[in-house]
C-alpha positions as CSV (number, residue, x, y, z in Angstrom):
1,M,11.8,-20.8,16.4
2,T,8.6,-20.3,16.6
3,P,7.0,-18.1,14.0
4,E,5.8,-15.4,15.7
5,Y,1.5,-15.1,14.5
6,A,-1.8,-13.0,15.8
7,V,-5.1,-14.7,16.3
8,V,-8.2,-12.5,14.7
9,V,-11.1,-13.6,15.9
10,P,-14.4,-12.0,14.2
11,S,-17.5,-12.0,17.2
12,V,-20.3,-9.8,17.7
13,G,-19.9,-11.0,21.4
14,R,-21.3,-14.7,21.6
15,P,-20.9,-15.9,25.1
16,S,-18.0,-18.8,23.7
17,L,-15.7,-16.1,22.7
18,E,-15.2,-15.9,26.2
19,T,-14.4,-19.7,26.3
20,L,-12.3,-19.2,23.0
21,L,-9.9,-16.4,24.5
22,R,-9.5,-18.2,27.7
23,G,-8.3,-21.5,25.7
24,L,-5.6,-19.1,24.1
25,S,-4.3,-17.5,27.3
26,E,-3.7,-21.2,28.2
27,Q,-1.7,-22.4,25.3
28,E,2.2,-22.9,25.8
29,L,3.2,-20.9,23.0
30,P,0.9,-18.2,22.9
31,P,-0.1,-15.6,20.0
32,V,1.7,-12.2,19.9
33,E,-1.7,-10.7,20.3
34,V,-5.5,-11.3,19.9
35,V,-7.5,-9.2,17.8
36,V,-11.1,-9.1,18.5
37,A,-13.0,-7.6,15.4
38,D,-16.1,-6.6,17.1
39,D,-18.5,-7.0,14.3
40,R,-21.5,-5.3,16.3
41,P,-23.6,-2.4,14.3
42,L,-21.7,0.6,15.5
43,R,-25.2,2.1,17.7
44,Q,-24.3,-1.2,20.0
45,T,-21.7,0.9,22.2
46,T,-21.4,-0.9,25.1
47,P,-18.1,-2.5,25.2
48,L,-17.4,-5.8,24.1
49,A,-16.0,-7.9,27.2
50,A,-12.9,-9.3,25.6
51,T,-9.9,-10.6,28.4
52,A,-7.6,-13.9,27.8
53,G,-5.5,-13.3,31.0
54,S,-1.7,-12.7,30.0
55,V,-2.5,-12.4,26.5
56,P,-2.9,-8.8,24.9
57,V,-6.1,-8.5,23.7
58,R,-7.2,-6.0,21.1
59,V,-10.8,-5.2,20.3
60,V,-11.4,-2.9,16.7
61,R,-14.7,-2.1,15.6
62,S,-15.4,-3.0,12.1
63,G,-19.2,-2.0,11.9
64,G,-21.0,-5.1,11.1
65,R,-20.2,-5.0,7.9
66,G,-20.2,-9.2,8.2
67,P,-17.2,-11.4,9.1
68,A,-15.3,-10.9,5.6
69,A,-14.9,-7.4,6.4
70,A,-14.2,-7.9,10.6
71,R,-11.3,-10.5,9.6
72,N,-9.9,-8.1,7.1
73,A,-9.7,-5.3,10.0
74,G,-8.3,-7.6,12.4
75,W,-5.1,-9.1,10.3
76,R,-4.3,-5.7,8.8
77,S,-4.2,-3.8,12.3
78,T,-1.4,-6.9,13.0
79,T,1.7,-6.5,11.6
80,T,2.8,-10.6,12.2
81,P,4.1,-12.8,9.3
82,W,1.4,-15.2,10.2
83,I,-2.2,-14.8,10.8
84,A,-4.7,-17.0,12.9
85,F,-8.9,-16.6,12.0
86,L,-10.3,-18.4,14.6
87,D,-14.2,-18.4,14.8
88,D,-15.7,-17.4,18.4
89,D,-17.4,-20.5,18.4
90,I,-14.4,-22.7,18.7
91,E,-12.4,-24.7,21.6
92,V,-8.9,-24.8,21.2
93,P,-7.5,-27.6,23.5
94,R,-3.7,-27.1,25.5
95,D,-1.6,-28.4,22.8
96,W,-2.9,-26.3,19.7
97,S,-0.3,-23.6,19.8
98,A,2.3,-26.2,19.7
99,A,0.6,-28.2,17.0
100,L,0.8,-24.9,15.0
101,A,4.2,-24.5,15.4
102,Q,4.9,-27.6,13.9
103,D,2.6,-26.6,11.2
104,L,4.4,-23.9,10.2
105,D,8.3,-25.1,11.0
106,Q,7.2,-27.5,8.1
107,V,5.9,-25.1,5.3
108,A,7.6,-24.6,2.5
109,D,7.9,-20.8,1.2
110,D,5.1,-21.1,-1.2
111,V,2.8,-22.1,1.2
112,A,0.1,-19.5,1.7
113,G,-1.7,-21.1,4.2
114,V,-2.2,-24.2,6.6
115,Q,-5.5,-25.4,7.5
116,G,-6.5,-26.8,10.9
117,R,-8.5,-30.0,11.8
118,I,-12.3,-29.3,12.7
119,T,-13.9,-31.9,15.3
120,V,-17.7,-31.5,15.9
121,P,-19.3,-33.3,18.7
122,L,-22.4,-34.8,18.1
123,P,-25.0,-36.5,20.9
124,A,-23.8,-39.8,22.1
125,S,-27.0,-40.7,23.0
126,R,-29.4,-40.4,19.9
127,R,-28.6,-39.6,16.0
128,P,-28.0,-35.8,15.1
129,T,-31.1,-33.2,13.9
130,D,-30.0,-31.7,10.8
131,W,-28.5,-28.7,12.4
132,E,-25.9,-31.1,14.3
133,R,-25.7,-32.9,10.8
134,N,-25.1,-29.6,9.2
135,T,-22.5,-28.3,11.4
136,A,-21.0,-31.5,11.0
137,G,-20.3,-30.7,7.8
138,L,-17.4,-28.8,8.7
139,E,-15.4,-31.4,9.4
140,G,-14.6,-31.8,5.6
141,A,-14.8,-28.5,4.4
142,V,-11.7,-27.3,2.8
143,W,-10.2,-24.3,3.5
144,A,-12.5,-23.2,7.1
145,T,-11.7,-20.2,8.4
146,A,-12.8,-21.9,11.8
147,D,-9.2,-22.3,11.9
148,M,-7.1,-21.0,9.0
149,V,-3.5,-19.4,9.0
150,Y,-2.4,-17.7,6.7
151,R,0.7,-16.3,5.6
152,R,0.5,-12.2,5.3
153,R,2.4,-11.6,2.2
154,A,-0.4,-13.5,0.7
155,L,-2.7,-11.9,2.0
156,E,-1.6,-8.7,1.2
157,E,-1.2,-9.7,-2.4
158,V,-5.1,-10.4,-2.9
159,A,-6.1,-7.5,-0.9
160,G,-8.1,-10.1,1.7
161,F,-11.4,-12.0,2.5
162,D,-14.1,-10.0,-0.5
163,E,-16.0,-8.2,1.5
164,R,-18.9,-8.5,-1.1
165,F,-19.4,-11.7,1.2
166,P,-21.4,-10.7,4.1
167,R,-21.6,-13.5,5.7
168,A,-20.1,-16.5,6.8
169,Y,-20.4,-19.0,3.8
170,R,-18.3,-18.6,0.9
171,E,-16.1,-15.9,1.7
172,D,-13.6,-18.6,2.6
173,A,-13.7,-20.7,-0.8
174,D,-13.1,-16.8,-2.5
175,L,-9.8,-16.5,-0.7
176,A,-8.5,-19.5,-0.7
177,L,-9.2,-19.3,-5.4
178,R,-7.6,-16.3,-5.4
179,I,-4.2,-17.4,-3.1
180,R,-4.1,-20.0,-5.3
181,D,-4.5,-18.2,-8.6
182,A,-1.6,-16.3,-7.3
183,G,0.9,-19.3,-7.4
184,W,0.4,-20.1,-3.7
185,R,-0.4,-23.3,-2.4
186,L,-2.4,-24.0,0.5
187,V,-1.8,-27.6,2.6
188,R,-3.2,-29.3,5.7
189,G,-1.6,-28.9,9.1
190,G,-2.1,-31.6,12.1
191,R,-3.6,-29.1,14.6
192,H,-7.1,-29.4,15.8
193,I,-9.8,-27.4,17.2
194,V,-13.3,-28.1,18.7
195,H,-16.2,-26.8,16.9
196,P,-19.6,-27.1,19.3
197,V,-22.8,-27.0,17.1
198,R,-24.3,-24.0,18.6
199,P,-28.0,-23.1,19.4
200,A,-30.1,-22.6,16.7
201,D,-34.2,-21.9,16.6
202,W,-36.1,-23.8,14.0
203,R,-35.6,-21.4,11.4
204,V,-32.1,-21.6,11.3
205,S,-32.5,-24.0,7.9
206,L,-34.3,-21.2,6.3
207,R,-31.8,-18.7,7.3
208,V,-29.0,-20.3,5.8
209,Q,-30.4,-20.4,2.3
210,A,-29.2,-16.5,2.2
211,G,-26.0,-18.4,1.2
212,A,-27.2,-19.3,-2.2
213,A,-27.1,-15.4,-2.9
214,D,-23.5,-16.0,-2.1
215,D,-23.3,-18.5,-4.9
216,A,-24.1,-16.9,-7.4
217,L,-21.5,-14.3,-6.8
218,M,-18.8,-17.1,-7.0
219,R,-19.9,-18.0,-10.3
220,S,-20.0,-14.5,-11.2
221,L,-16.0,-14.2,-9.6
222,H,-14.7,-17.5,-10.3
223,G,-16.6,-19.1,-13.1
224,P,-19.5,-21.8,-13.4
225,A,-17.0,-24.2,-12.7
226,W,-16.0,-22.8,-8.8
227,R,-17.8,-25.8,-7.1
228,E,-15.1,-28.5,-8.4
229,R,-12.3,-25.9,-8.2
230,A,-13.0,-24.8,-4.3
231,E,-14.5,-28.4,-3.5
232,T,-17.3,-27.6,-2.1
233,G,-20.0,-30.3,-3.3
234,Q,-22.8,-29.8,-5.8
235,G,-25.1,-28.9,-3.6
236,R,-29.4,-29.5,-4.0
237,F,-30.0,-26.4,-5.6
238,R,-31.0,-28.1,-9.4
239,W,-33.9,-30.4,-7.1
240,H,-34.6,-27.1,-5.1
241,A,-34.9,-25.2,-8.7
242,A,-37.3,-28.1,-10.3
243,T,-39.8,-28.2,-6.9
244,V,-40.2,-24.3,-7.3
245,A,-41.0,-24.8,-11.1
246,A,-43.3,-27.2,-10.3
247,A,-45.5,-25.9,-7.6
248,C,-45.5,-22.6,-9.6
249,G,-46.4,-24.2,-13.0
250,A,-49.4,-26.2,-11.2
251,A,-50.1,-22.7,-9.9
252,L,-50.7,-21.1,-13.5
253,A,-52.0,-24.2,-14.4
254,G,-54.6,-24.1,-11.9
255,L,-55.8,-20.2,-12.9
256,T,-55.4,-20.9,-16.4
257,G,-58.0,-23.7,-16.1
258,H,-55.6,-26.8,-17.3
259,R,-56.8,-29.3,-14.2
260,R,-54.8,-32.0,-15.7
261,T,-51.4,-30.5,-16.5
262,A,-52.3,-28.8,-12.6
263,T,-53.0,-32.0,-11.0
264,A,-49.3,-33.6,-12.2
265,L,-47.1,-30.5,-11.5
266,A,-48.9,-30.8,-8.2
267,A,-48.1,-33.9,-7.8
268,C,-44.7,-33.8,-8.9
269,W,-44.0,-30.8,-6.2
270,A,-45.2,-33.4,-3.7
271,G,-43.2,-35.9,-4.6
272,L,-40.0,-33.7,-4.9
273,T,-40.5,-31.9,-1.4
274,A,-42.1,-35.7,0.2
275,D,-38.2,-37.0,-1.3
276,F,-36.7,-34.0,0.3
277,T,-38.5,-34.0,3.6
278,I,-37.4,-38.0,3.7
279,R,-33.8,-37.5,2.7
280,R,-33.7,-35.1,5.7
281,V,-35.5,-37.2,8.0
282,R,-33.4,-40.4,7.9
283,P,-30.4,-39.2,9.2
284,G,-32.0,-37.7,12.4
285,P,-33.3,-39.1,15.8
286,R,-35.5,-42.2,15.0
287,P,-39.1,-42.6,17.4
288,G,-38.0,-42.6,21.0
289,E,-35.3,-40.8,20.6
290,D,-34.9,-37.4,22.3
291,G,-36.3,-34.3,20.4
292,W,-37.8,-36.6,17.4
293,T,-41.5,-35.3,17.3
294,A,-40.3,-31.8,17.4
295,E,-37.4,-32.5,15.1
296,G,-40.1,-34.0,12.7
297,V,-42.4,-31.4,12.4
298,R,-39.4,-28.9,11.7
299,M,-38.1,-31.4,8.6
300,A,-41.7,-31.1,7.5
301,V,-42.2,-27.3,7.5
302,T,-38.6,-26.0,6.5
303,S,-38.8,-29.0,4.0
304,A,-41.6,-27.2,2.0
305,A,-40.0,-24.1,2.5
306,I,-36.8,-24.3,1.7
307,P,-36.5,-24.3,-2.2
308,F,-38.9,-21.2,-2.4
309,A,-36.1,-19.4,0.2
310,A,-33.3,-20.8,-2.1
311,V,-34.4,-20.3,-5.3
312,V,-35.4,-16.5,-4.4
313,H,-31.9,-15.9,-2.5
314,R,-30.0,-17.1,-6.0
315,A,-32.3,-14.6,-7.9
316,R,-31.7,-12.3,-5.7
317,G,-27.4,-12.6,-5.9
318,L,-27.7,-13.2,-9.6
319,V,-29.5,-9.6,-10.1
320,R,-27.1,-7.9,-7.8
321,N,-24.0,-9.7,-8.9
322,R,-23.7,-9.1,-12.0
323,D,-20.8,-8.5,-14.0
324,V,-18.8,-7.7,-10.4
325,P,-15.5,-6.8,-10.6
326,T,-12.4,-8.4,-9.1
327,W,-11.3,-7.7,-5.6
328,P,-10.3,-5.3,-4.6
329,P,-13.1,-3.0,-5.9
330,P,-11.4,0.3,-8.3
331,L,-10.5,3.6,-6.3
332,R,-13.5,6.2,-6.6
333,A,-12.9,8.4,-3.4
334,V,-9.6,9.7,-1.1
335,L,-9.9,10.6,2.3
336,F,-7.7,12.9,4.3
337,D,-7.5,14.0,7.4
338,R,-7.1,17.3,8.3
339,D,-4.8,19.3,10.7
340,G,-1.3,17.7,10.2
341,T,-2.2,16.3,7.0
342,L,-3.9,19.0,4.2
343,V,-3.6,21.9,6.6
344,H,-0.4,23.0,9.6
345,D,-1.9,21.8,12.6
346,E,-2.8,24.7,14.6
347,P,-4.4,23.0,18.3
348,Y,-8.0,23.8,18.2
349,N,-8.3,26.3,15.8
350,G,-11.6,28.4,14.9
351,D,-9.8,31.1,13.0
352,P,-10.3,30.8,9.2
353,A,-6.7,33.3,9.1
354,L,-4.5,30.4,10.3
355,V,-5.1,28.4,7.5
356,R,-1.9,27.5,6.2
357,P,-2.5,24.5,3.4
358,V,0.4,22.1,3.6
359,D,3.0,21.8,0.7
360,G,1.6,20.6,-2.3
361,A,-1.7,19.7,-0.5
362,A,-3.6,22.2,-3.4
363,A,-1.7,20.2,-6.0
364,A,-2.6,16.4,-4.9
365,V,-6.5,17.5,-4.6
366,G,-6.6,18.8,-8.1
367,R,-4.6,15.3,-9.2
368,L,-7.5,13.9,-7.8
369,R,-10.4,15.6,-9.5
370,E,-7.6,15.4,-12.7
371,A,-8.2,11.7,-12.1
372,G,-11.7,11.9,-11.3
373,I,-11.7,10.9,-7.6
374,A,-14.1,12.1,-5.4
375,V,-11.7,14.3,-2.3
376,G,-13.4,13.9,1.6
377,V,-12.0,15.1,4.8
378,V,-12.3,13.0,8.0
379,T,-11.2,14.9,11.2
380,N,-11.4,14.7,14.6
381,Q,-12.4,17.8,16.3
382,S,-12.4,17.4,20.0
383,G,-12.2,20.9,20.7
384,I,-15.9,21.0,20.1
385,G,-16.7,19.0,22.8
386,R,-14.1,20.3,25.2
387,G,-16.2,23.8,24.5
388,L,-12.7,25.4,22.7
389,L,-14.6,26.2,19.4
390,T,-17.6,26.1,17.8
391,A,-19.3,24.0,15.5
392,D,-20.1,27.0,13.1
393,Q,-16.1,28.0,14.1
394,A,-14.8,25.0,12.9
395,G,-17.2,24.9,9.6
396,A,-15.7,28.7,9.0
397,V,-12.6,26.8,9.0
398,N,-13.0,24.1,6.6
399,A,-14.7,26.6,4.4
400,R,-11.7,28.5,3.8
401,I,-9.6,25.6,3.1
402,E,-12.0,24.6,0.7
403,E,-11.1,28.1,-0.2
404,V,-7.3,27.5,-0.8
405,I,-7.5,23.6,-2.0
406,G,-10.5,23.2,-3.7
407,P,-14.0,22.2,-3.1
408,V,-14.6,18.9,-1.0
409,E,-17.5,16.9,-1.8
410,I,-17.5,15.4,1.7
411,W,-16.7,16.1,5.1
412,Q,-16.8,14.1,8.0
413,I,-16.1,15.5,11.7
414,C,-16.0,13.7,15.2
415,P,-16.8,17.0,17.7
416,H,-16.2,14.6,20.6
417,R,-14.5,14.4,23.5
418,P,-11.8,11.2,23.4
419,D,-13.5,9.8,26.6
420,A,-16.9,10.1,24.8
421,G,-16.6,6.6,23.7
422,C,-18.4,7.5,20.3
423,T,-17.5,5.5,17.5
424,C,-16.8,8.3,15.0
425,R,-13.2,9.6,16.5
426,K,-10.8,8.0,14.6
427,P,-9.3,5.1,14.7
428,A,-13.0,4.0,15.2
429,P,-14.5,3.6,11.5
430,G,-17.5,5.7,12.0
431,M,-16.3,8.9,9.6
432,I,-15.1,6.7,6.8
433,L,-17.7,4.4,7.0
434,G,-20.0,7.4,7.1
435,A,-18.3,9.1,4.1
436,A,-18.5,6.1,1.9
437,A,-22.0,6.0,2.5
438,A,-22.6,9.5,1.7
439,L,-20.7,9.2,-1.8
440,G,-22.6,6.0,-2.3
441,I,-19.5,3.7,-2.6
442,S,-18.4,1.0,-0.5
443,P,-15.2,1.4,1.8
444,A,-13.0,-0.8,0.1
445,Q,-13.2,1.8,-2.8
446,C,-11.9,4.5,-0.6
447,A,-8.3,5.0,0.8
448,V,-7.1,7.2,3.8
449,I,-4.2,9.3,4.2
450,G,-3.5,11.0,7.7
451,D,-0.5,11.8,9.8
452,I,-1.0,9.7,12.3
453,G,-1.3,5.9,13.3
454,A,-5.3,6.5,14.3
455,D,-5.9,7.4,10.6
456,V,-4.2,4.3,9.7
457,A,-6.3,2.6,12.3
458,A,-9.1,3.9,11.1
459,A,-8.9,2.8,7.3
460,H,-8.3,-0.9,8.6
461,A,-11.3,-0.6,10.6
462,A,-13.3,0.5,7.9
463,G,-11.6,-1.5,5.0
464,A,-10.3,1.3,3.5
465,R,-7.1,1.7,1.8
466,A,-4.2,3.8,3.8
467,V,-1.2,5.8,3.2
468,L,0.5,7.9,6.3
469,V,2.2,11.1,5.6
470,P,4.5,11.0,8.8
471,T,5.3,14.7,10.0
472,P,7.5,15.4,13.0
473,Q,5.1,14.9,15.6
474,T,4.0,10.8,14.3
475,R,5.4,8.6,16.7
476,P,8.3,6.7,15.1
477,E,6.6,3.0,16.0
478,E,3.3,4.7,13.9
479,V,5.8,4.8,11.0
480,D,7.5,1.4,11.6
481,D,3.9,-0.1,11.9
482,A,2.2,1.7,8.5
483,A,5.4,0.4,6.6
484,T,4.0,-3.1,7.5
485,T,0.2,-2.9,7.5
486,A,0.0,-0.3,5.1
487,A,2.1,2.4,3.1
488,V,4.3,5.1,3.8
489,A,4.7,8.3,1.2
490,A,7.3,11.5,2.2
491,D,4.5,14.2,1.3
492,V,0.7,14.2,0.2
493,E,1.6,14.4,-3.3
494,A,3.4,11.9,-3.3
495,A,0.8,9.7,-1.5
496,V,-2.1,10.3,-4.3
497,E,0.1,9.1,-6.4
498,L,1.1,6.1,-4.9
499,L,-3.1,5.6,-4.9
500,L,-3.2,6.6,-8.5
501,R,-0.5,3.8,-9.9
502,G,-1.4,1.6,-7.3
503,D,0.6,0.3,-4.4
504,R,1.8,-3.4,-4.8
505,R,4.8,-3.8,-2.1
506,T,4.6,-7.9,-2.5
507,E,5.5,-10.3,-5.7
508,T,3.6,-13.5,-6.2
509,A,4.8,-16.4,-5.1
510,T,6.2,-17.3,-8.2
511,G,8.1,-13.9,-8.3
512,R,5.8,-12.3,-10.9
513,P,5.0,-8.9,-9.7
514,A,1.6,-8.2,-8.8
515,P,-0.7,-6.2,-10.9
516,A,-1.7,-2.9,-9.5
517,P,-5.2,-1.7,-8.4
518,E,-7.4,-0.5,-11.1
519,V,-8.6,3.3,-10.5
520,V,-11.6,4.2,-12.4
521,V,-13.4,7.7,-13.1
522,P,-17.1,7.5,-10.8
523,S,-20.2,7.8,-12.9
């Protein structure tokens, strides 16, 4: 029996997405669904074109927070036991799904993930450029999420991708290390994908140096030996640091009148820069081959600039990532849905006299205050957009709610009609992201308590934790989905206690109970 799987694709709307989705629609054993995590900034409201023939495609917004956050938003919204992560610029052959099924049929119970093989086509008429060779490095990369399938239980145990990695560079290696540290195994499978080289301008080799900041985060999280453990190779940063030191030393010696020292250090800088340039030019196009002149100029210019860019990014990463806590970060705020969760639902209520808190609401909010956890409310109020009540009336109702349950640090209200296409109305993540920003914390430090599936979906999209407290109006399928993708509690007091003690409904691959997330008092 073929294991059920979903496909998650982070995307910012590149044209190659259509090619991937078309390839998935042609598979013999298609996924249960394809989730495209639209990671464009929320200000971009034009719908993302995403269709895959007969395969269901669902788009979730993740707010432009990077591929790690986008992948989390995607997989947390699915219910399948396996999730296949694919990049939006790859191509899947027609037998990819059959090979995936064979990979999954052969795995043992302690295997958390299976990597696919990556092929990068290079030009046959000339030697590859520096950027083409950089892309071809994916063929030897380990645990690359260009094609990596993970077991849902393992992802839940380690809380998915670390969203503090803002770019597609080290977030996959970090996840692999945490998965293996939890007692799981990762293996290589037999399936393969094709990863064409994306078009890139001449500055691309400078932009990728931003990954040096991620290296600093990896060192902080996994220690100085992280490269050996993650099998990434040593890189060239030490040579870049020496090049920058020589250049800065030459400048300083010249300014202080030490001419001989300045000349020697300048010669050292020139030699290191020339060596780096030659190393990059030698494997590339030869004289007479297409693009040789332009590639040579690019290599000369960027080889002089790359060491400085790498050192600046590494320094920035070291400063930013000192003493970072393990993932996931501690809980700092709980955001409640309003109607049906904190107070009984009175449709389009503009009358404070109709406010009736649900049983235990005041006690639940008080419990959070005792623990030093911020309290917020995120509520859809489409009655404002429909003209059924005013913003002032909604504000009066909110003020009354604070009178009966206590003060609320942050209110986020969506006044739009359901058909307005906004990015704040749940299940969109806008209000949760806005609340986190207003509180000065990350979305991963927030939890959402609500009574319908839209509350849970908004939490997933924003990267927050979620607890569903069902009411008679909650659909059974929403409860079933929340039981798989989030957590379900009988009432708001139980939901708060669940969050405060840390709900870990899975065990490690070795059978050991997983540690509960830490809860801390905000400073």
